[in-house]
DSSP file (Angstrom, degrees, kcal/mol; ACC not computed):
  #  RESIDUE AA STRUCTURE BP1 BP2  ACC     N-H-->O    O-->H-N    N-H-->O    O-->H-N    TCO  KAPPA ALPHA  PHI   PSI    X-CA   Y-CA   Z-CA
    1    1 A M              0   0    0      0, 0.0     2,-0.6     0, 0.0    94,-0.1   0.000 360.0 360.0 360.0 116.7    2.2  -49.0  -58.0
    2    2 A E        +     0   0    0     57,-0.1     2,-0.4    92,-0.1   136,-0.0  -0.905 360.0 168.1-103.3 121.6    1.6  -48.6  -54.2
    3    3 A I        -     0   0    0     -2,-0.6    91,-3.1    55,-0.2     2,-0.4  -0.995  12.9-166.8-132.6 139.0    4.5  -49.7  -52.0
    4    4 A V  E     -AB  57  93A   0     53,-2.6    53,-2.4    -2,-0.4     2,-0.4  -0.968   2.6-171.4-125.2 144.4    5.0  -49.0  -48.3
    5    5 A L  E     +AB  56  92A   0     87,-2.3    87,-2.5    -2,-0.4     2,-0.4  -0.994   4.9 177.7-133.8 126.3    8.1  -49.4  -46.2
    6    6 A V  E     +AB  55  91A   0     49,-2.0    49,-2.7    -2,-0.4     2,-0.3  -0.999  28.4 119.7-126.3 129.0    8.2  -49.2  -42.5
    7    7 A G  E     -AB  54  90A   0     83,-2.1    83,-2.9    -2,-0.4     2,-0.3  -0.958  43.8-130.8-166.3-176.9   11.5  -49.7  -40.7
    8    8 A L  E     +A   53   0A   0     45,-2.0    45,-2.1    -2,-0.3     2,-0.2  -0.971  22.4 177.3-146.9 158.0   14.3  -48.6  -38.4
    9    9 A N  E >>  -A   52   0A   0     79,-0.4     4,-2.2    -2,-0.3     3,-0.8  -0.810  50.7 -68.0-148.6-170.4   18.0  -48.7  -38.7
   10   10 A H  T 34 S+     0   0    0     41,-1.1    42,-0.1     1,-0.3     5,-0.1   0.700 127.6  50.1 -61.9 -21.6   21.3  -47.7  -37.1
   11   11 A R  T 34 S+     0   0    0     40,-0.2    -1,-0.3     1,-0.1    40,-0.0   0.752 118.2  35.1 -87.0 -25.7   20.6  -44.0  -37.6
   12   12 A T  T <4 S+     0   0    0     -3,-0.8    -2,-0.2     1,-0.2    -1,-0.1   0.647 117.0  41.8-105.1 -16.7   17.1  -43.9  -36.2
   13   13 A A  S  < S-     0   0    0     -4,-2.2    -1,-0.2     4,-0.0    72,-0.0  -0.988  74.9-119.2-137.8 139.6   17.1  -46.4  -33.3
   14   14 A P    >>  -     0   0    0      0, 0.0     4,-2.4     0, 0.0     3,-0.7  -0.317  41.6-102.5 -68.0 161.2   19.5  -47.3  -30.5
   15   15 A V  H 3> S+     0   0    0      1,-0.3     4,-2.6     2,-0.2     5,-0.2   0.829 120.1  60.3 -56.9 -35.0   20.9  -50.8  -30.5
   16   16 A E  H 3> S+     0   0    0      1,-0.2     4,-1.4     2,-0.2    -1,-0.3   0.902 109.6  42.0 -61.6 -40.7   18.5  -51.9  -27.7
   17   17 A V  H <> S+     0   0    0     -3,-0.7     4,-1.8     2,-0.2    -2,-0.2   0.912 112.5  53.6 -72.3 -42.9   15.5  -51.0  -29.8
   18   18 A R  H  < S+     0   0    0     -4,-2.4     4,-0.4     1,-0.2    -2,-0.2   0.895 108.2  51.0 -58.7 -39.9   17.0  -52.6  -33.0
   19   19 A E  H >< S+     0   0    0     -4,-2.6     3,-0.8     1,-0.2    -1,-0.2   0.894 109.6  49.7 -64.8 -39.6   17.6  -55.8  -31.0
   20   20 A K  H 3< S+     0   0    0     -4,-1.4    -1,-0.2     1,-0.2    -2,-0.2   0.812 115.2  43.6 -68.2 -29.7   13.9  -55.9  -29.8
   21   21 A V  T 3< S+     0   0    0     -4,-1.8    -1,-0.2    -5,-0.1    -2,-0.2   0.310  86.7 115.3-102.4   8.0   12.6  -55.4  -33.4
   22   22 A S    <   -     0   0    0     -3,-0.8     2,-0.4    -4,-0.4    31,-0.1  -0.437  57.2-137.2 -75.7 156.4   14.9  -57.8  -35.2
   23   23 A F        -     0   0    0     26,-0.1     2,-0.1    -2,-0.1    25,-0.1  -0.937   3.8-147.8-116.3 133.1   13.3  -60.8  -36.9
   24   24 A T     >  -     0   0    0     -2,-0.4     4,-2.6     1,-0.1     5,-0.2  -0.445  42.1-100.3 -78.1 170.5   14.5  -64.4  -37.0
   25   25 A A  H  > S+     0   0    0      1,-0.2     4,-2.2     2,-0.2     5,-0.2   0.917 126.5  50.0 -59.6 -42.5   13.7  -66.3  -40.2
   26   26 A E  H  > S+     0   0    0      1,-0.2     4,-2.5     2,-0.2    -1,-0.2   0.909 111.4  47.9 -63.5 -42.1   10.7  -67.9  -38.4
   27   27 A Q  H  > S+     0   0    0      2,-0.2     4,-3.1     1,-0.2     5,-0.2   0.883 108.9  54.2 -66.3 -38.1    9.5  -64.6  -37.1
   28   28 A A  H  X S+     0   0    0     -4,-2.6     4,-2.3     2,-0.2    -2,-0.2   0.919 111.0  45.9 -61.6 -43.1    9.8  -63.0  -40.6
   29   29 A Q  H  X S+     0   0    0     -4,-2.2     4,-2.4     2,-0.2    -2,-0.2   0.938 114.4  47.1 -64.9 -46.2    7.7  -65.8  -42.1
   30   30 A R  H  X S+     0   0    0     -4,-2.5     4,-2.6     1,-0.2    -2,-0.2   0.908 112.3  50.0 -63.1 -42.0    5.1  -65.5  -39.3
   31   31 A A  H  X S+     0   0    0     -4,-3.1     4,-2.8     2,-0.2     5,-0.2   0.925 110.8  49.6 -62.3 -44.6    4.9  -61.7  -39.6
   32   32 A S  H  X S+     0   0    0     -4,-2.3     4,-1.9    -5,-0.2    -2,-0.2   0.921 112.3  47.9 -60.1 -44.2    4.4  -61.9  -43.3
   33   33 A E  H  X S+     0   0    0     -4,-2.4     4,-2.7     1,-0.2    -2,-0.2   0.919 113.7  46.9 -63.1 -43.8    1.7  -64.5  -42.9
   34   34 A E  H  X S+     0   0    0     -4,-2.6     4,-2.6     2,-0.2     6,-0.3   0.907 109.7  53.0 -66.4 -41.8   -0.1  -62.4  -40.3
   35   35 A L  H  <>S+     0   0    0     -4,-2.8     5,-1.8     1,-0.2     6,-1.6   0.896 115.1  41.4 -61.1 -40.0    0.2  -59.2  -42.3
   36   36 A R  H ><5S+     0   0    0     -4,-1.9     3,-0.9    -5,-0.2    -2,-0.2   0.894 113.7  52.2 -74.6 -39.6   -1.4  -60.8  -45.3
   37   37 A A  H 3<5S+     0   0    0     -4,-2.7    -2,-0.2     1,-0.2    -1,-0.2   0.868 110.3  49.0 -64.2 -36.2   -4.0  -62.7  -43.2
   38   38 A R  T 3<5S-     0   0    0     -4,-2.6    -1,-0.2    -5,-0.2    -2,-0.2   0.544 113.5-119.4 -80.0  -6.8   -5.1  -59.5  -41.5
   39   39 A G  T < 5S+     0   0    0     -3,-0.9    -3,-0.2    -4,-0.3     3,-0.1   0.660  80.4 121.4  77.8  15.7   -5.4  -57.7  -44.8
   40   40 A I  S   <S+     0   0    0     -5,-1.8     2,-0.3    -6,-0.3    -4,-0.2   0.897  82.1  12.8 -75.3 -40.7   -2.8  -55.1  -43.9
   41   41 A L        -     0   0    0     -6,-1.6    -2,-0.3    18,-0.2    -1,-0.2  -0.971  52.5-159.3-134.8 149.9   -0.6  -56.1  -46.9
   42   42 A E  S    S+     0   0    0     16,-3.9     2,-0.4    -2,-0.3    -1,-0.1   0.765  90.6  25.2 -94.0 -33.9   -1.1  -58.2  -50.0
   43   43 A E  E    S-C   58   0A   0     15,-1.0    15,-1.8    -8,-0.1     2,-0.3  -0.976  77.0-175.5-127.8 143.6    2.6  -58.8  -50.6
   44   44 A T  E     +C   57   0A   0     90,-2.6     2,-0.3    -2,-0.4    13,-0.2  -0.987  16.4 177.6-142.3 151.6    5.3  -58.7  -47.9
   45   45 A L  E     -C   56   0A   0     11,-2.0    11,-3.0    -2,-0.3     2,-0.5  -0.924  14.6-154.7-150.5 128.7    9.0  -58.9  -47.4
   46   46 A V  E     -C   55   0A   0     -2,-0.3     2,-0.6    79,-0.2     9,-0.2  -0.911   5.9-169.1-106.0 124.9   10.9  -58.6  -44.2
   47   47 A L  E     +C   54   0A   0      7,-3.0     7,-2.9    -2,-0.5     2,-0.5  -0.960  15.1 170.8-112.7 113.4   14.6  -57.4  -44.3
   48   48 A S  E     +C   53   0A   0     -2,-0.6     5,-0.2     5,-0.2     2,-0.2  -0.972   5.7 151.7-131.7 119.6   16.2  -57.8  -40.9
   49   49 A T        -     0   0    0      3,-3.3     3,-0.5    -2,-0.5   -26,-0.1  -0.687  62.3 -87.3-128.3-177.2   19.9  -57.4  -40.3
   50   50 A C  S    S+     0   0    0     -2,-0.2     3,-0.1     1,-0.2   -28,-0.1   0.765 128.8  37.0 -67.0 -21.7   21.9  -56.4  -37.2
   51   51 A N  S    S+     0   0    0      1,-0.2   -41,-1.1   -33,-0.0     2,-0.3   0.440 122.0  27.3-110.5  -0.9   21.6  -52.7  -38.3
   52   52 A R  E     -A    9   0A   0     -3,-0.5    -3,-3.3   -43,-0.2     2,-0.4  -0.994  44.6-165.7-158.9 150.7   18.0  -52.6  -39.7
   53   53 A S  E     +AC   8  48A   0    -45,-2.1   -45,-2.0    -2,-0.3     2,-0.4  -0.961  26.9 169.5-134.8 120.7   14.6  -54.1  -39.6
   54   54 A E  E     -AC   7  47A   0     -7,-2.9    -7,-3.0    -2,-0.4     2,-0.5  -0.989  24.1-156.0-135.9 141.0   12.3  -53.2  -42.5
   55   55 A V  E     -AC   6  46A   0    -49,-2.7   -49,-2.0    -2,-0.4     2,-0.4  -0.976  13.3-168.7-116.4 119.0    9.0  -54.4  -43.8
   56   56 A Y  E     +AC   5  45A   0    -11,-3.0   -11,-2.0    -2,-0.5     2,-0.3  -0.841  20.0 158.9-102.3 141.8    8.3  -53.8  -47.4
   57   57 A G  E     -AC   4  44A   0    -53,-2.4   -53,-2.6    -2,-0.4   -13,-0.2  -0.996  44.6-127.3-159.7 165.4    4.8  -54.4  -48.7
   58   58 A V  E     - C   0  43A   0    -15,-1.8   -16,-3.9    -2,-0.3   -15,-1.0  -0.973  36.6-147.4-114.3 113.5    2.0  -53.8  -51.2
   59   59 A P        -     0   0    0      0, 0.0   -18,-0.2     0, 0.0   -57,-0.1  -0.399  18.6-124.3 -81.3 158.5   -1.1  -52.6  -49.4
   60   60 A P  S    S+     0   0    0      0, 0.0     2,-0.1     0, 0.0   -19,-0.1   0.779  96.8   3.7 -69.9 -25.1   -4.7  -53.4  -50.6
   61   61 A E  S    S-     0   0    0      1,-0.3     2,-0.2     2,-0.0     5,-0.0  -0.165 122.1  -6.6-129.7-135.7   -5.4  -49.7  -50.7
   62   62 A S     >  -     0   0    0      1,-0.1     4,-1.3    -2,-0.1    -1,-0.3  -0.426  51.3-141.8 -70.4 134.8   -3.4  -46.5  -50.1
   63   63 A S  H  > S+     0   0    0      1,-0.2     4,-1.1     2,-0.2     3,-0.2   0.859 103.2  55.5 -63.2 -34.8    0.1  -47.0  -48.9
   64   64 A H  H  4 S+     0   0    0      1,-0.2    -1,-0.2     2,-0.2     3,-0.1   0.839 106.7  50.6 -67.4 -32.2   -0.3  -43.9  -46.7
   65   65 A E  H  4 S+     0   0    0     -3,-0.2     4,-0.5     1,-0.2    -1,-0.2   0.776 109.4  49.8 -77.1 -26.0   -3.4  -45.4  -45.0
   66   66 A C  H  X S+     0   0    0     -4,-1.3     4,-2.0     1,-0.2    -1,-0.2   0.706  89.7  80.5 -87.4 -18.8   -1.7  -48.7  -44.2
   67   67 A A  H  X S+     0   0    0     -4,-1.1     4,-2.5     1,-0.2     5,-0.2   0.888  90.0  51.3 -58.9 -44.3    1.5  -47.4  -42.5
   68   68 A P  H  > S+     0   0    0      0, 0.0     4,-2.3     0, 0.0    -1,-0.2   0.921 111.6  48.3 -60.5 -40.8   -0.1  -46.7  -39.1
   69   69 A G  H  > S+     0   0    0     -4,-0.5     4,-2.3     1,-0.2    -2,-0.2   0.866 110.7  51.4 -64.4 -36.0   -1.5  -50.2  -39.0
   70   70 A L  H  X S+     0   0    0     -4,-2.0     4,-2.3     2,-0.2    -1,-0.2   0.892 109.2  50.1 -67.5 -40.7    1.8  -51.6  -40.0
   71   71 A S  H  X S+     0   0    0     -4,-2.5     4,-2.1     2,-0.2    -2,-0.2   0.917 111.7  47.9 -63.2 -43.9    3.5  -49.6  -37.2
   72   72 A I  H  X S+     0   0    0     -4,-2.3     4,-2.6     1,-0.2     5,-0.2   0.912 109.7  53.8 -62.9 -42.6    1.0  -50.9  -34.6
   73   73 A F  H  X S+     0   0    0     -4,-2.3     4,-3.4     1,-0.2     5,-0.2   0.933 108.4  48.9 -57.2 -47.3    1.5  -54.4  -35.9
   74   74 A L  H  X S+     0   0    0     -4,-2.3     4,-2.1     1,-0.2     6,-0.2   0.898 110.8  51.0 -61.3 -40.7    5.3  -54.2  -35.4
   75   75 A S  H  X>S+     0   0    0     -4,-2.1     5,-2.3     2,-0.2     4,-0.5   0.935 116.3  40.1 -61.4 -47.5    4.8  -52.8  -31.9
   76   76 A E  H ><5S+     0   0    0     -4,-2.6     3,-0.8     3,-0.2    -2,-0.2   0.920 113.3  54.1 -68.2 -44.5    2.4  -55.7  -31.0
   77   77 A F  H 3<5S+     0   0    0     -4,-3.4    -2,-0.2     1,-0.3    -1,-0.2   0.877 119.9  32.4 -59.8 -40.2    4.5  -58.4  -32.8
   78   78 A H  H 3<5S-     0   0    0     -4,-2.1    -1,-0.3    -5,-0.2    -2,-0.2   0.374 106.3-122.5-100.4   3.7    7.7  -57.5  -30.9
   79   79 A S  T <<5 +     0   0    0     -3,-0.8     2,-0.4    -4,-0.5    -3,-0.2   0.922  61.4 145.3  53.7  48.6    6.0  -56.4  -27.6
   80   80 A V      < -     0   0    0     -5,-2.3    -1,-0.2    -6,-0.2    -2,-0.1  -0.966  57.7-105.9-116.1 131.3    7.5  -52.9  -27.8
   81   81 A R    >>  -     0   0    0     -2,-0.4     4,-2.3     1,-0.1     3,-0.7  -0.276  26.0-127.9 -55.9 136.5    5.6  -50.0  -26.5
   82   82 A P  H 3> S+     0   0    0      0, 0.0     4,-3.1     0, 0.0     5,-0.2   0.852 107.3  55.7 -56.2 -37.9    4.2  -47.9  -29.4
   83   83 A D  H 3> S+     0   0    0      1,-0.2     4,-0.7     2,-0.2    -2,-0.1   0.839 110.6  45.2 -67.5 -31.3    5.7  -44.6  -28.0
   84   84 A I  H <4 S+     0   0    0     -3,-0.7     4,-0.3     2,-0.1     3,-0.2   0.912 118.6  42.0 -74.1 -43.9    9.2  -46.2  -27.8
   85   85 A L  H >X S+     0   0    0     -4,-2.3     3,-1.7     1,-0.2     4,-1.2   0.895 104.9  63.0 -71.7 -40.6    8.9  -47.7  -31.3
   86   86 A S  H 3< S+     0   0    0     -4,-3.1    -1,-0.2     1,-0.3    -2,-0.1   0.806  97.3  56.8 -60.8 -31.5    7.3  -44.7  -33.1
   87   87 A V  T 3< S+     0   0    0     -4,-0.7    -1,-0.3    -3,-0.2    -2,-0.2   0.689 112.3  43.1 -73.6 -15.2   10.2  -42.3  -32.5
   88   88 A S  T <4 S+     0   0    0     -3,-1.7   -79,-0.4    -4,-0.3    -2,-0.2   0.634  94.4  96.5-101.2 -17.8   12.6  -44.8  -34.3
   89   89 A L     <  -     0   0    0     -4,-1.2     2,-0.3    -3,-0.1   -81,-0.2  -0.445  51.8-161.9 -80.0 145.3   10.4  -45.8  -37.2
   90   90 A Y  E     -B    7   0A   0    -83,-2.9   -83,-2.1    -2,-0.1     2,-0.4  -0.922   5.2-154.0-117.7 153.3   10.6  -44.3  -40.7
   91   91 A H  E     -B    6   0A   0     -2,-0.3     2,-0.4   -85,-0.2   -85,-0.2  -0.993  12.2-179.4-127.1 127.7    7.9  -44.6  -43.3
   92   92 A H  E     -B    5   0A   0    -87,-2.5   -87,-2.3    -2,-0.4     2,-0.4  -0.973   9.1-158.1-127.5 146.5    8.5  -44.4  -47.1
   93   93 A Y  E >>  -B    4   0A   0     -2,-0.4     3,-1.8   -89,-0.2     4,-0.5  -0.952  46.2 -44.6-127.7 142.2    6.0  -44.7  -49.8
   94   94 A D  H 3> S+     0   0    0    -91,-3.1     4,-2.2    -2,-0.4     3,-0.5  -0.089 129.4  16.1  48.5-118.7    6.0  -45.6  -53.5
   95   95 A R  H 3> S+     0   0    0      1,-0.3     4,-2.6     2,-0.2    -1,-0.3   0.859 130.0  51.7 -57.2 -39.0    9.0  -43.9  -55.2
   96   96 A E  H <> S+     0   0    0     -3,-1.8     4,-2.3     2,-0.2    -1,-0.3   0.864 108.6  51.3 -67.2 -35.3   10.7  -43.0  -51.9
   97   97 A A  H  X S+     0   0    0     -4,-0.5     4,-2.3    -3,-0.5    -2,-0.2   0.903 111.3  48.2 -66.2 -40.8   10.5  -46.7  -50.8
   98   98 A V  H  X S+     0   0    0     -4,-2.2     4,-2.4     2,-0.2    -2,-0.2   0.942 112.2  48.7 -63.0 -48.5   12.0  -47.8  -54.1
   99   99 A K  H  X S+     0   0    0     -4,-2.6     4,-2.1     1,-0.2    -2,-0.2   0.902 110.8  51.1 -59.4 -42.8   14.8  -45.2  -53.8
  100  100 A H  H  X S+     0   0    0     -4,-2.3     4,-2.4     1,-0.2    -1,-0.2   0.941 110.0  48.6 -61.3 -48.2   15.5  -46.3  -50.2
  101  101 A L  H  X S+     0   0    0     -4,-2.3     4,-3.0     1,-0.2     5,-0.2   0.903 109.9  51.8 -60.9 -41.5   15.7  -50.0  -51.1
  102  102 A F  H  X S+     0   0    0     -4,-2.4     4,-1.7     1,-0.2    -1,-0.2   0.896 110.4  49.1 -63.1 -39.3   18.1  -49.3  -54.0
  103  103 A R  H  <>S+     0   0    0     -4,-2.1     5,-2.4    -5,-0.2     6,-0.9   0.901 112.2  49.1 -65.0 -40.5   20.3  -47.3  -51.7
  104  104 A V  H ><5S+     0   0    0     -4,-2.4     3,-1.6     4,-0.2    -2,-0.2   0.957 111.5  47.8 -62.3 -50.8   20.3  -50.2  -49.2
  105  105 A A  H 3<5S+     0   0    0     -4,-3.0    -1,-0.2     1,-0.3    -2,-0.2   0.812 110.5  52.9 -62.3 -30.5   21.1  -52.8  -51.8
  106  106 A A  T 3<5S-     0   0    0     -4,-1.7    -1,-0.3    -5,-0.2    -2,-0.2   0.526 115.3-115.6 -82.2  -5.8   24.0  -50.6  -53.1
  107  107 A G  T X 5S+     0   0    0     -3,-1.6     7,-3.0    -4,-0.4     3,-0.7   0.619  83.4 120.4  82.0  12.2   25.4  -50.3  -49.6
  108  108 A L  T 3 <S+     0   0    0     -5,-2.4    -4,-0.2    -6,-0.2    -5,-0.1   0.574  73.4  48.5 -86.0  -9.3   24.8  -46.5  -49.5
  109  109 A D  T 3  S+     0   0    0     -6,-0.9    -1,-0.2    -5,-0.2     2,-0.1   0.121  90.3 112.1-113.8  18.9   22.6  -46.8  -46.4
  110  110 A S  S <  S-     0   0    0     -3,-0.7     3,-0.1    -7,-0.2     4,-0.0  -0.469  80.6-114.3 -91.0 162.3   24.9  -48.9  -44.4
  111  111 A M  S    S+     0   0    0      1,-0.2     2,-0.6    -2,-0.1    -1,-0.1   0.900 116.4  43.7 -60.2 -40.3   26.9  -48.0  -41.3
  112  112 A L  S >  S-     0   0    0     -3,-0.0     3,-2.2     0, 0.0    -1,-0.2  -0.938 105.0-118.2-105.6 112.8   30.0  -48.5  -43.4
  113  113 A L  T 3  S+     0   0    0     -2,-0.6    -5,-0.2     1,-0.3    -6,-0.1  -0.216  96.9  13.2 -52.8 128.9   29.5  -46.8  -46.8
  114  114 A G  T 3  S+     0   0    0     -7,-3.0    -1,-0.3     1,-0.2    -6,-0.2   0.546  82.8 172.4  82.3   7.8   29.7  -49.4  -49.6
  115  115 A E    <   -     0   0    0     -3,-2.2     3,-0.3    -8,-0.7     4,-0.3  -0.268  21.9-154.0 -53.2 130.0   29.5  -52.4  -47.2
  116  116 A A  S >> S+     0   0    0      1,-0.2     3,-1.0     2,-0.1     4,-0.7   0.746  78.7  73.5 -85.1 -25.4   29.1  -55.5  -49.4
  117  117 A E  H 3> S+     0   0    0      1,-0.2     4,-1.7     2,-0.2     3,-0.4   0.798  83.7  69.3 -62.8 -29.8   27.4  -57.9  -47.1
  118  118 A I  H 3> S+     0   0    0     -3,-0.3     4,-2.7     1,-0.2    -1,-0.2   0.839  90.9  59.7 -61.9 -34.1   24.0  -56.1  -47.3
  119  119 A L  H <> S+     0   0    0     -3,-1.0     4,-2.5    -4,-0.3    -1,-0.2   0.926 107.0  46.8 -61.5 -42.9   23.5  -57.1  -51.0
  120  120 A G  H  X S+     0   0    0     -4,-0.7     4,-2.5    -3,-0.4    -1,-0.2   0.862 111.4  52.0 -64.4 -35.8   23.6  -60.8  -49.9
  121  121 A Q  H  X S+     0   0    0     -4,-1.7     4,-2.3     2,-0.2    -2,-0.2   0.888 110.4  47.4 -68.7 -39.0   21.2  -60.0  -47.1
  122  122 A V  H  X S+     0   0    0     -4,-2.7     4,-2.4     2,-0.2    -2,-0.2   0.928 112.7  50.1 -64.9 -44.8   18.8  -58.4  -49.4
  123  123 A R  H  X S+     0   0    0     -4,-2.5     4,-2.7    -5,-0.2    -2,-0.2   0.917 112.3  47.0 -58.9 -45.1   19.1  -61.3  -51.8
  124  124 A E  H  X S+     0   0    0     -4,-2.5     4,-2.7     2,-0.2    -1,-0.2   0.896 111.0  50.8 -66.8 -40.8   18.5  -63.8  -49.0
  125  125 A A  H  X S+     0   0    0     -4,-2.3     4,-2.3     2,-0.2   -79,-0.2   0.904 113.1  46.8 -62.8 -40.9   15.5  -61.9  -47.7
  126  126 A Y  H  X S+     0   0    0     -4,-2.4     4,-3.0     2,-0.2     5,-0.2   0.941 112.9  48.1 -65.7 -47.2   14.0  -61.8  -51.2
  127  127 A R  H  X S+     0   0    0     -4,-2.7     4,-2.7     1,-0.2     5,-0.2   0.931 112.5  49.8 -58.4 -46.3   14.6  -65.5  -51.8
  128  128 A F  H  X S+     0   0    0     -4,-2.7     4,-1.0     1,-0.2    -1,-0.2   0.933 115.5  41.3 -59.1 -50.1   13.1  -66.4  -48.4
  129  129 A A  H  <>S+     0   0    0     -4,-2.3     5,-2.5    -5,-0.2     6,-0.6   0.901 115.2  51.0 -66.9 -41.6    9.9  -64.4  -49.0
  130  130 A H  H ><5S+     0   0    0     -4,-3.0     3,-1.7     1,-0.2    -2,-0.2   0.920 107.2  52.4 -63.7 -45.3    9.6  -65.4  -52.6
  131  131 A E  H 3<5S+     0   0    0     -4,-2.7    -1,-0.2     1,-0.3    -2,-0.2   0.765 110.2  50.0 -63.3 -24.8    9.9  -69.2  -51.9
  132  132 A R  T 3<5S-     0   0    0     -4,-1.0    -1,-0.3    -3,-0.3    -2,-0.2   0.322 116.0-113.1 -97.4   7.1    7.2  -68.9  -49.3
  133  133 A G  T < 5S+     0   0    0     -3,-1.7    -3,-0.2    -4,-0.1    -2,-0.1   0.677  80.6 124.6  74.7  17.6    4.8  -67.0  -51.6
  134  134 A A      < +     0   0    0     -5,-2.5   -90,-2.6    -6,-0.2     2,-0.2   0.755  61.2  64.2 -82.0 -24.3    4.9  -63.8  -49.6
  135  135 A T        -     0   0    0     -6,-0.6   -90,-0.1   -92,-0.2   -78,-0.0  -0.583  62.1-178.2 -96.1 162.1    5.9  -61.7  -52.7
  136  136 A G     >  -     0   0    0     -2,-0.2     4,-2.6     0, 0.0     5,-0.3  -0.603  52.1 -56.9-137.9-160.5    4.0  -61.1  -55.8
  137  137 A P  H  > S+     0   0    0      0, 0.0     4,-1.8     0, 0.0     5,-0.2   0.838 129.3  48.3 -59.2 -36.3    4.5  -59.2  -59.1
  138  138 A V  H  > S+     0   0    0      2,-0.2     4,-2.4     1,-0.2     5,-0.1   0.971 117.3  37.9 -71.9 -53.0    5.2  -55.8  -57.5
  139  139 A L  H  > S+     0   0    0      2,-0.2     4,-2.9     1,-0.2     5,-0.3   0.845 113.9  57.5 -69.1 -31.9    7.8  -56.9  -54.9
  140  140 A N  H  X S+     0   0    0     -4,-2.6     4,-2.3     2,-0.2     5,-0.2   0.960 111.4  41.8 -60.1 -48.8    9.3  -59.4  -57.3
  141  141 A R  H  X S+     0   0    0     -4,-1.8     4,-2.1    -5,-0.3    -2,-0.2   0.913 115.4  51.1 -64.2 -42.5   10.0  -56.7  -59.8
  142  142 A L  H  X S+     0   0    0     -4,-2.4     4,-2.3     1,-0.2    -2,-0.2   0.944 114.5  41.0 -60.7 -50.2   11.2  -54.2  -57.1
  143  143 A F  H  X S+     0   0    0     -4,-2.9     4,-2.4     2,-0.2    -1,-0.2   0.844 112.4  53.9 -74.1 -32.6   13.6  -56.6  -55.5
  144  144 A Q  H  X S+     0   0    0     -4,-2.3     4,-1.8    -5,-0.3    -1,-0.2   0.918 111.9  46.9 -63.4 -40.6   15.0  -58.0  -58.7
  145  145 A G  H  X S+     0   0    0     -4,-2.1     4,-2.4    -5,-0.2    -2,-0.2   0.905 111.1  50.9 -64.9 -42.1   15.7  -54.4  -59.8
  146  146 A A  H  X S+     0   0    0     -4,-2.3     4,-2.8     1,-0.2    -2,-0.2   0.891 109.2  50.9 -63.8 -39.5   17.3  -53.6  -56.4
  147  147 A L  H  X S+     0   0    0     -4,-2.4     4,-2.4     2,-0.2    -1,-0.2   0.884 110.2  49.8 -66.2 -37.6   19.6  -56.7  -56.7
  148  148 A E  H  X S+     0   0    0     -4,-1.8     4,-2.6     2,-0.2    -2,-0.2   0.923 111.9  48.0 -64.7 -43.9   20.6  -55.6  -60.2
  149  149 A V  H  X S+     0   0    0     -4,-2.4     4,-2.6     2,-0.2    -2,-0.2   0.939 112.7  48.5 -61.4 -47.4   21.4  -52.1  -59.0
  150  150 A G  H  X S+     0   0    0     -4,-2.8     4,-2.0     1,-0.2    -1,-0.2   0.902 112.8  47.7 -60.3 -42.2   23.4  -53.5  -56.0
  151  151 A K  H  X S+     0   0    0     -4,-2.4     4,-2.2     2,-0.2    -1,-0.2   0.909 111.8  50.3 -65.5 -41.9   25.3  -55.8  -58.3
  152  152 A R  H  X S+     0   0    0     -4,-2.6     4,-2.3     1,-0.2    -2,-0.2   0.913 109.5  50.3 -64.3 -42.6   26.0  -53.1  -60.8
  153  153 A V  H  X S+     0   0    0     -4,-2.6     4,-1.0     1,-0.2    -1,-0.2   0.911 111.0  50.5 -60.9 -41.9   27.3  -50.7  -58.1
  154  154 A R  H  < S+     0   0    0     -4,-2.0    -1,-0.2    -5,-0.2    -2,-0.2   0.893 116.4  39.6 -64.5 -39.8   29.6  -53.4  -56.7
  155  155 A T  H  < S+     0   0    0     -4,-2.2    -1,-0.2     1,-0.2    -2,-0.2   0.774 119.0  44.5 -83.5 -25.3   31.1  -54.2  -60.1
  156  156 A E  H  < S+     0   0    0     -4,-2.3     2,-0.3    -5,-0.2    -1,-0.2   0.467 107.8  58.8-102.0  -1.2   31.4  -50.7  -61.5
  157  157 A T     <        0   0    0     -4,-1.0     0, 0.0    -5,-0.2     0, 0.0  -0.886 360.0 360.0-125.6 159.5   32.8  -48.9  -58.5
  158  158 A E              0   0    0     -2,-0.3    -1,-0.1     0, 0.0    -4,-0.1   0.403 360.0 360.0-104.1 360.0   35.9  -49.3  -56.4
């Protein structure tokens, strides 16, 4: 299973950069379509909140090989100079991407530890991408698992 995640959040980017790289729903759909049309990713999901913008995907080949193209795409898509964007981006692959998403869904990667709103935002991003055919078997399984983890953390912890 090859999964790539490229993103930025409140820890890696100042608010000015986060604002430039945020996605509206329309932009998320257009970005997903372009990434698949260009052959950069086969499955895509964009998670964009006030504190993070992340693109999850399944590449046609190696996840490590597609990350630079994904970074360039984000720079071009949002008209942000690559040198400004590159210092804020993180890249996670395969198991690390899964672990990161589970931490996000559980509220462990939020500005406020345990913040509950993020689970709904992950759910909405998944629903949006799934309804538009941007996800496939890999991302469907990944995000369904992340939503279960997030729900379990919410119900079993105080």
